[in-house]
C-alpha positions as CSV (number, residue, x, y, z in Angstrom):
1,X,108.9,134.9,71.5
2,X,106.7,134.9,68.4
3,X,103.9,136.3,70.4
4,X,101.5,134.5,72.6
5,X,99.3,131.6,71.6
6,X,96.3,133.8,71.3
7,X,98.1,136.0,68.7
8,X,98.7,132.9,66.6
9,X,95.2,131.4,66.9
10,X,92.9,131.4,64.0
11,X,89.4,132.7,64.4
12,X,88.1,129.2,64.2
13,X,90.3,127.9,67.0
14,X,89.4,130.9,69.2
15,X,85.7,130.2,68.6
16,X,86.3,126.6,69.7
17,X,87.9,127.9,72.9
18,X,85.0,130.1,73.6
19,X,82.5,127.3,72.9
20,X,84.4,125.0,75.4
21,X,84.2,127.7,78.1
22,X,80.5,128.1,77.6
23,X,79.9,124.4,77.8
24,X,81.9,124.1,81.0
25,X,79.9,127.0,82.5
26,X,76.6,125.5,81.4
27,X,77.5,122.1,82.8
28,X,78.6,123.7,86.1
29,X,75.2,125.4,86.3
30,X,73.4,122.2,85.7
31,X,75.4,120.4,88.4
32,X,74.6,123.1,91.0
33,X,70.9,123.5,89.9
34,X,69.9,119.8,89.5
35,X,72.5,117.5,91.0
36,X,73.8,119.3,94.1
37,X,71.3,119.8,97.0
38,X,71.0,123.0,98.8
39,X,74.3,124.1,100.5
40,X,72.8,124.0,104.0
41,X,70.0,122.4,105.9
42,X,68.2,123.5,109.1
43,X,66.8,121.2,111.9
44,X,64.4,122.6,114.4
45,X,64.4,121.2,118.0
46,X,62.5,122.0,121.1
47,X,64.3,121.8,124.5
48,X,63.5,119.0,126.9
49,X,63.1,120.5,130.4
50,X,65.0,118.6,133.0
51,X,65.5,118.8,136.7
52,X,68.9,116.9,137.1
53,X,69.6,114.8,140.2
54,X,73.2,116.1,139.9
55,X,73.7,119.5,138.4
56,X,77.4,118.8,137.9
57,X,76.6,116.0,135.4
58,X,75.0,116.2,132.0
59,X,71.2,115.9,131.7
60,X,70.6,113.4,128.9
61,X,67.0,113.4,127.7
62,X,67.4,110.4,125.3
63,X,69.9,108.0,126.9
64,X,68.8,104.8,125.2
65,X,65.9,103.1,123.5
66,X,64.4,100.1,125.3
67,X,61.4,98.2,123.8
68,X,60.6,101.2,121.5
69,X,60.7,103.6,124.4
70,X,63.3,106.3,125.1
71,X,64.9,106.4,128.5
72,X,66.5,109.5,130.0
73,X,69.5,109.9,132.4
74,X,69.9,112.5,135.1
75,X,66.8,114.2,133.7
76,X,63.6,114.3,135.8
77,X,60.4,116.0,134.6
78,X,60.0,119.4,136.3
79,X,57.4,119.6,139.0
80,X,56.1,122.4,141.2
81,X,59.4,123.3,142.8
82,X,62.0,126.1,142.9
83,X,64.7,123.9,141.5
84,X,66.5,125.4,138.4
85,X,65.5,123.9,135.1
86,X,68.1,122.6,132.6
87,X,67.1,122.9,128.9
88,X,68.5,119.9,127.1
89,X,68.9,119.4,123.3
90,X,70.1,116.2,121.8
91,X,70.8,116.4,118.0
92,X,70.2,115.1,115.5
93,X,66.6,114.3,116.5
94,X,65.4,110.7,116.4
95,X,62.7,109.8,113.8
96,X,60.2,107.1,114.5
97,X,62.4,105.9,117.4
98,X,65.4,105.6,115.1
99,X,68.5,107.5,116.1
100,X,70.0,109.4,113.3
101,X,73.6,110.6,113.3
102,X,75.6,113.4,111.7
103,X,78.0,112.7,108.9
104,X,81.5,114.3,108.7
105,X,80.5,115.3,105.1
106,X,78.2,117.9,106.8
107,X,81.4,119.9,107.6
108,X,80.1,122.5,110.2
109,X,77.3,123.2,112.6
110,X,75.7,126.5,113.7
111,X,73.3,126.6,116.6
112,X,70.8,129.5,117.1
113,X,68.4,129.9,120.0
114,X,64.8,131.2,120.0
115,X,63.3,132.2,123.4
116,X,59.6,131.5,123.8
117,X,58.3,134.2,126.2
118,X,54.7,134.7,127.1
119,X,53.0,137.9,128.3
120,X,51.4,137.7,131.7
121,X,48.6,140.3,132.3
122,X,47.8,139.4,135.9
123,X,51.3,140.5,137.0
124,X,51.1,144.0,135.4
125,X,52.7,146.8,137.2
126,X,50.6,150.0,136.9
127,X,53.8,152.0,136.8
128,X,55.0,150.2,133.7
129,X,54.2,151.9,130.4
130,X,52.5,150.1,127.5
131,X,55.7,150.5,125.4
132,X,57.8,148.8,128.1
133,X,55.3,145.9,128.2
134,X,55.5,145.4,124.5
135,X,59.3,145.2,124.3
136,X,62.1,143.3,126.1
137,X,65.6,144.4,125.6
138,X,67.7,142.8,128.3
139,X,70.9,140.8,128.8
140,X,70.6,137.2,129.8
141,X,73.2,134.9,131.3
142,X,73.4,131.1,130.6
143,X,75.5,128.2,131.7
144,X,76.1,126.2,128.5
145,X,77.7,122.8,128.1
146,X,78.3,121.2,124.8
147,X,79.1,117.5,124.6
148,X,79.5,115.0,121.8
149,X,80.0,111.3,121.2
150,X,80.2,108.7,118.4
151,X,77.9,105.8,117.8
152,X,80.2,103.3,119.6
153,X,80.8,105.5,122.6
154,X,79.1,105.0,126.0
155,X,79.9,108.3,127.6
156,X,79.5,111.9,126.4
157,X,82.7,114.0,126.0
158,X,82.4,117.6,126.9
159,X,84.0,119.6,124.1
160,X,83.1,123.2,125.2
161,X,81.4,125.0,128.1
162,X,80.8,128.6,129.1
163,X,79.5,130.0,132.4
164,X,78.2,132.6,132.1
165,X,77.4,133.0,128.4
166,X,75.9,136.4,128.0
167,X,73.5,137.2,125.2
168,X,71.2,140.1,124.3
169,X,67.5,139.3,124.4
170,X,65.4,141.4,122.0
171,X,61.6,140.6,122.0
172,X,58.5,142.5,121.1
173,X,54.7,142.3,120.6
174,X,53.5,143.9,117.4
175,X,49.7,143.4,117.8
176,X,47.6,146.4,118.8
177,X,46.1,144.6,121.9
178,X,48.0,142.9,124.7
179,X,46.4,139.6,125.8
180,X,47.3,137.1,128.5
181,X,49.7,134.4,127.5
182,X,50.4,136.1,124.2
183,X,53.8,135.2,122.8
184,X,56.6,137.7,122.2
185,X,58.4,137.7,118.9
186,X,62.1,137.3,119.9
187,X,65.2,137.6,117.7
188,X,67.4,134.7,117.1
189,X,70.3,134.3,119.5
190,X,73.6,132.9,118.4
191,X,74.7,130.0,120.6
192,X,77.8,128.4,119.0
193,X,79.5,127.5,115.7
194,X,81.5,124.4,115.1
195,X,83.9,124.5,112.1
196,X,84.2,120.7,112.0
197,X,81.2,118.3,112.5
198,X,83.4,115.4,113.6
199,X,81.1,113.4,116.0
200,X,77.9,111.5,115.4
201,X,75.8,113.0,118.2
202,X,75.8,116.3,120.1
203,X,74.2,117.2,123.5
204,X,73.5,120.8,124.7
205,X,72.7,121.7,128.3
206,X,71.5,125.2,129.0
207,X,70.7,126.6,132.4
208,X,69.6,130.2,132.9
209,X,71.9,131.7,135.6
210,X,71.0,135.4,135.3
211,X,67.9,137.0,133.8
212,X,66.2,140.3,134.0
213,X,63.4,140.7,136.4
214,X,60.2,140.9,134.3
215,X,56.9,140.7,136.2
216,X,54.9,140.8,133.0
217,X,56.8,138.0,131.1
218,X,57.6,134.4,131.6
219,X,60.1,132.1,129.8
220,X,58.1,129.1,128.7
221,X,60.5,127.2,126.4
222,X,63.6,127.2,124.3
223,X,63.9,126.3,120.6
224,X,67.1,125.4,118.7
225,X,67.8,125.9,115.0
226,X,70.8,123.6,114.0
227,X,72.2,124.6,110.6
228,X,74.7,122.3,109.0
229,X,76.1,122.0,105.5
230,X,74.4,119.3,103.4
231,X,76.6,116.2,102.9
232,X,75.5,115.8,99.3
233,X,76.5,119.4,98.5
234,X,79.9,118.8,100.1
235,X,80.5,115.7,97.9
236,X,79.6,117.6,94.8
237,X,81.7,120.6,95.8
238,X,84.8,118.5,96.6
239,X,84.4,116.6,93.4
240,X,84.5,119.8,91.4
241,X,87.5,121.0,93.4
242,X,89.4,117.8,92.8
243,X,88.8,118.0,89.0
244,X,89.7,121.7,88.8
245,X,92.7,121.2,91.0
246,X,94.2,118.7,88.6
247,X,93.4,120.9,85.6
248,X,94.8,124.1,87.0
249,X,97.9,122.4,88.4
250,X,98.8,120.7,85.1
251,X,98.1,123.9,83.2
252,X,100.3,126.0,85.6
253,X,103.2,123.5,85.2
254,X,102.8,123.6,81.4
255,X,102.8,127.4,81.4
256,X,105.9,127.5,83.6
257,X,107.8,125.2,81.3
258,X,106.9,127.4,78.3
259,X,108.3,130.4,80.0
260,X,111.5,128.5,80.9
261,X,112.2,127.9,77.3
262,X,112.4,131.6,76.5
263,X,115.8,133.2,76.1
264,X,114.7,136.3,78.0
265,X,113.5,137.2,81.4
266,X,109.8,136.9,82.2
267,X,107.7,140.1,82.1
268,X,105.6,141.5,84.9
269,X,102.4,140.3,83.3
270,X,103.7,136.8,82.9
271,X,104.8,136.7,86.5
272,X,101.4,138.0,87.6
273,X,99.7,135.3,85.6
274,X,101.8,132.7,87.4
275,X,100.7,134.3,90.7
276,X,97.1,134.0,89.6
277,X,97.5,130.4,88.7
278,X,99.1,129.6,92.1
279,X,96.4,131.3,94.1
280,X,93.7,129.5,92.1
281,X,95.4,126.2,92.5
282,X,95.7,126.6,96.3
283,X,92.0,127.3,96.5
284,X,91.2,124.2,94.4
285,X,93.3,121.9,96.6
286,X,90.7,119.7,98.2
287,X,92.2,119.7,101.7
288,X,88.7,119.4,103.1
289,X,89.0,115.6,102.7
290,X,91.2,115.8,105.8
291,X,88.2,116.7,108.0
292,X,86.8,113.2,107.2
293,X,89.6,111.7,109.2
294,X,90.7,114.4,111.7
295,X,88.8,116.9,113.9
296,X,90.0,120.1,112.3
297,X,88.3,122.9,114.2
298,X,89.8,125.6,112.0
299,X,88.6,124.4,108.6
300,X,86.1,127.3,108.0
301,X,88.7,129.8,109.1
302,X,91.3,128.3,106.7
303,X,88.8,128.2,103.9
304,X,88.1,131.9,104.4
305,X,91.8,132.7,104.3
306,X,92.2,130.7,101.1
307,X,89.3,132.4,99.4
308,X,90.6,135.8,100.6
309,X,94.0,135.0,98.9
310,X,92.1,134.3,95.7
311,X,90.3,137.6,95.9
312,X,93.5,139.5,96.5
313,X,95.2,137.7,93.6
314,X,92.3,138.5,91.2
315,X,92.2,142.2,92.2
316,X,96.0,142.5,91.9
317,X,96.0,140.8,88.5
318,X,93.2,143.0,87.1
319,X,95.1,146.1,88.1
320,X,98.3,145.0,86.5
321,X,96.5,143.4,83.5
322,X,94.8,146.6,82.5
323,X,97.8,148.7,83.3
324,X,100.2,146.6,81.2
325,X,97.9,146.9,78.2
326,X,97.9,150.7,78.3
327,X,100.3,150.7,75.4
328,X,101.5,154.2,76.1
329,X,102.6,153.4,79.6
330,X,106.2,154.4,80.2
331,X,106.6,152.3,83.4
332,X,105.9,149.0,81.6
333,X,106.8,145.8,83.4
334,X,107.7,147.7,86.6
335,X,105.9,146.6,89.8
336,X,106.6,149.9,91.6
337,X,104.3,151.6,89.0
338,X,101.4,149.8,90.7
339,X,102.5,150.4,94.3
340,X,99.5,152.6,95.2
341,X,96.8,150.2,93.8
342,X,98.5,147.2,95.3
343,X,98.8,148.9,98.7
344,X,95.1,149.6,98.7
345,X,94.3,146.0,97.9
346,X,96.7,144.8,100.5
347,X,95.1,147.1,103.1
348,X,91.6,146.0,102.3
349,X,92.6,142.3,102.4
350,X,94.3,142.8,105.7
351,X,91.2,144.5,107.2
352,X,89.0,141.6,106.0
353,X,91.5,139.1,107.4
354,X,91.5,140.8,110.8
355,X,87.7,140.8,110.8
356,X,87.6,137.1,110.0
357,X,90.2,136.4,112.5
358,X,88.2,138.1,115.3
359,X,85.2,135.8,114.6
360,X,86.4,132.5,113.0
361,X,89.8,132.6,114.5
362,X,88.5,132.9,118.1
363,X,85.7,130.4,117.3
364,X,88.4,127.8,116.7
365,X,89.2,128.0,120.4
366,X,85.8,129.2,121.8
367,X,82.9,128.1,119.6
368,X,80.5,130.3,121.7
369,X,82.2,133.6,120.6
370,X,80.5,135.8,118.0
371,X,81.2,139.3,117.0
372,X,77.5,140.0,116.3
373,X,76.7,139.7,120.0
374,X,79.9,141.4,121.4
375,X,80.3,144.2,118.9
376,X,77.4,144.1,116.5
377,X,78.1,147.7,115.3
378,X,81.7,146.7,114.5
379,X,80.5,143.8,112.4
380,X,78.1,145.9,110.4
381,X,80.8,148.5,109.8
382,X,83.2,145.9,108.5
383,X,80.7,144.4,106.1
384,X,79.6,147.8,104.9
385,X,83.2,148.8,104.3
386,X,83.9,145.5,102.4
387,X,80.9,146.1,100.1
388,X,81.9,149.7,99.6
389,X,85.5,148.7,98.8
390,X,84.4,146.0,96.3
391,X,82.1,148.5,94.5
392,X,84.8,151.2,94.4
393,X,87.3,148.7,92.9
394,X,84.9,147.7,90.2
395,X,84.3,151.3,89.3
396,X,88.1,151.8,89.2
397,X,88.4,148.8,87.0
398,X,85.8,150.1,84.6
399,X,87.7,153.4,84.5
400,X,90.9,151.5,83.6
401,X,89.1,149.6,80.9
402,X,87.7,152.8,79.4
403,X,91.3,154.2,79.3
404,X,92.5,151.0,77.5
405,X,89.6,151.2,75.0
406,X,90.6,154.8,74.2
407,X,94.2,153.7,73.8
408,X,93.1,150.9,71.5
409,X,91.1,153.3,69.4
410,X,94.1,155.6,68.9
411,X,96.3,152.8,68.0
412,X,93.9,151.4,65.5
413,X,93.8,154.7,63.8
414,X,97.6,154.7,63.6
415,X,98.0,151.2,62.1
416,X,97.7,152.2,58.4
417,X,100.8,154.5,58.6
418,X,103.0,151.8,60.2
419,X,105.2,149.3,58.5
420,X,103.7,145.9,57.6
421,X,105.7,144.1,60.2
422,X,104.6,146.2,63.2
423,X,101.1,146.7,61.9
424,X,100.4,142.9,61.8
425,X,101.9,142.5,65.3
426,X,99.8,145.2,66.8
427,X,96.7,143.8,65.1
428,X,97.4,140.5,66.9
429,X,97.8,142.4,70.2
430,X,94.5,144.3,69.8
431,X,92.8,141.1,68.7
432,X,94.0,139.3,71.7
433,X,93.1,142.0,74.2
434,X,89.6,142.6,73.0
435,X,88.8,139.0,73.6
436,X,90.1,139.0,77.2
437,X,88.9,142.5,78.0
438,X,85.3,141.4,78.0
439,X,86.2,138.2,79.8
440,X,87.9,140.3,82.5
441,X,84.9,142.6,83.0
442,X,82.4,139.8,83.1
443,X,84.6,137.8,85.6
444,X,85.1,140.9,87.8
445,X,81.5,141.9,87.8
446,X,80.2,138.4,88.7
447,X,82.9,137.9,91.3
448,X,82.1,141.2,93.1
449,X,78.3,140.6,92.8
450,X,78.7,137.2,94.3
451,X,80.8,138.6,97.1
452,X,78.2,141.2,97.9
453,X,75.4,138.7,97.7
454,X,77.1,136.4,100.1
455,X,77.0,139.1,102.7
456,X,73.2,139.0,102.8
457,X,72.0,135.7,101.5
458,X,71.9,133.0,104.2
459,X,69.0,130.9,102.9
460,X,68.3,128.8,99.9
461,X,66.1,129.9,97.0
462,X,64.0,127.5,95.1
463,X,62.0,127.8,91.9
464,X,59.3,125.3,91.0
465,X,57.0,125.2,88.1
466,X,53.3,124.8,88.4
467,X,53.5,121.0,88.2
468,X,56.3,120.9,90.8
469,X,58.3,118.5,88.6
470,X,61.3,120.8,88.3
471,X,63.3,122.3,91.2
472,X,66.3,124.6,90.9
473,X,68.8,125.1,93.7
474,X,69.7,128.6,92.9
475,X,72.2,129.0,95.7
476,X,74.1,125.9,94.8
477,X,74.0,126.9,91.1
478,X,75.5,130.3,91.9
479,X,78.3,128.7,93.9
480,X,79.2,126.1,91.2
481,X,78.9,128.6,88.3
482,X,81.0,131.3,89.9
483,X,83.6,128.7,90.9
484,X,83.8,127.3,87.4
485,X,84.1,130.8,86.0
486,X,87.1,131.5,88.2
487,X,88.8,128.4,87.0
488,X,87.9,128.9,83.3
489,X,89.3,132.5,83.5
490,X,92.6,131.4,85.0
491,X,93.1,128.4,82.8
492,X,92.3,130.4,79.6
493,X,94.8,133.1,80.7
494,X,97.5,130.5,81.3
495,X,96.9,128.9,77.9
496,X,96.3,131.9,75.7
497,X,99.1,134.0,77.3
498,X,101.7,131.2,77.0
499,X,104.5,131.9,74.6
500,X,103.9,130.5,71.1
501,X,106.9,128.5,69.7
502,X,106.4,128.4,65.9
503,X,110.0,127.9,64.8
504,X,111.2,131.6,64.9
505,X,114.7,132.3,66.1
506,X,115.9,134.2,69.2
507,X,116.3,137.4,67.2
508,X,112.6,137.4,66.4
509,X,111.9,136.7,70.0
510,X,113.6,139.9,71.0
511,X,112.0,141.9,68.2
512,X,108.5,140.8,69.1
513,X,109.0,141.6,72.7
514,X,110.3,145.0,71.8
515,X,107.4,145.7,69.4
516,X,104.8,144.6,72.0
517,X,106.1,146.6,74.9
518,X,107.6,149.8,73.4
519,X,105.6,152.9,73.1
520,X,103.9,153.4,69.8
521,X,104.8,156.9,68.7
522,X,105.2,158.8,65.5
523,X,109.0,158.4,65.8
524,X,108.5,154.6,66.0
525,X,106.5,154.6,62.8
526,X,109.2,156.7,61.0
527,X,111.8,154.3,62.3
528,X,109.8,151.4,61.0
529,X,109.5,152.9,57.6
530,X,113.2,153.7,57.6
531,X,114.1,150.1,58.6
532,X,112.0,148.6,55.8
533,X,113.4,151.1,53.2
534,X,116.9,150.3,54.3
535,X,116.3,146.6,53.9
536,X,114.9,147.1,50.4
537,X,117.9,149.3,49.4
538,X,120.3,146.7,50.6
539,X,118.5,144.0,48.6
540,X,118.4,146.3,45.4
541,X,122.2,146.8,45.7
542,X,122.8,143.1,46.3
543,X,124.2,143.7,49.8
544,X,123.8,141.0,52.4
545,X,121.2,141.7,55.1
546,X,121.9,141.6,58.8
547,X,120.4,139.1,61.1
548,X,118.1,141.8,62.5
549,X,116.9,142.6,59.0
550,X,116.2,139.0,58.4
551,X,114.3,138.8,61.6
552,X,112.0,141.6,60.4
553,X,111.3,139.8,57.1
554,X,110.9,136.4,58.8
555,X,108.4,137.9,61.3
556,X,106.5,139.6,58.4
557,X,106.3,136.4,56.4
558,X,105.2,134.4,59.5
559,X,102.4,136.9,60.3
560,X,101.3,137.1,56.7
561,X,101.0,133.4,56.5
562,X,98.9,133.4,59.7
563,X,96.7,136.1,58.4
564,X,96.1,134.0,55.2
565,X,95.2,131.0,57.4
566,X,92.7,133.0,59.4
């Protein structure tokens, strides 16, 4: 080929490409910061204490609204009795006697419990130390039933239940003095996670079946934090995915057609770019629309897998991209040369997949499962290793880039001694790579920073000016900006690394490929000078030039014209 499109771009056109990228990034930031709401919303609910007439049936605190009053079903107010109490939650909560419902655009639901426990001084045991009175670290067992229904349904449908559901209870009192009826500060307890918010209403019944014997503490209430994705954010997110899906798919098809027009086999770098386009396109595919029509309990798990595929594709591409541009590499366009780096990436990706499968995969079947309660140390170790691996890879990428920069410096110093043909070709290669080198570093740095940030950030950040007229959704802006950056990076690679067809023949195609991927040594420069001298001698003697000689001169003329245009 006559080089890539980037090699044949003028400075003005390259500046236009850069300007378009910056505009898309800025628009994506504005969409996330001002148009999209926060990614998630939290609803707080306090349990309704019920004494059911029949413990085998659901206790429904808000069965129906009659004349502005709510009526319960199988839920009597607790009195002075020894009957077990059922803590009932019905979400979403009614507002001003109006029943609200969930939307399928909200995608998922996470439920967290907070135990309200009060200190009782009159029941102190003199043998209990002050430290033991201040802390509660026990295991508690619960019978949990999760039911759901739509607006037009009369009966509740039980979708999950667990008996007993064991959780760790960690509470403490931090004040210097202990006072009667003083509340303990208890950690949040994971209850369940639904990966598809398919129904309009949800009902939760919780009955304590086993609890530690604590004479100095009393359970007074249960609070529930229901966290769901904002429907407005989902609409904005899927709109972006739909637009980028069409763009990346069409660009990938166009790039593939360009490669099919070549008279040679594709190089490793070209095949890797195709792979990157495929993994980006599969992430962009808006299959989340299916959850609006079907109860897909594995959607979060599938989304994590798709994003993991993109991470693996990006890491693999960056390894090969920097390696292929080390112009002195003797194993060029050979996948086995990168076996060690790719094996490390594959191992890390497999470990993250196993970790995600343990939690999200099991939650598909059992929404009450969580690795943080079962093996909390294991979860922390996995996250720590993931962050450590991401940081180590970025340092390795910086090392590779430094090697490439050293190679570029040595090649630039060798350009004056080369033939005009090869010198102009290598100027195009260096010019192309310097542009994408910084784009690669920026994309890698932001991607890894976003990955690490997502391991810690689980709440929304807002910034308001003094007049409270401007509000920025920083979390939404981060998601939309990073997502747009991935797509910009992949689309730019597909376009600028596509073969450029400017009317040069197949001989020039072979010559350009040879020049680009052969080692640049002193012997090559001598050979270049000899080739040019031989051509001149043949012309002086009036001898006909071979097709290869004509290819040299044609390429030289083409590159000279391009340089004049620039």
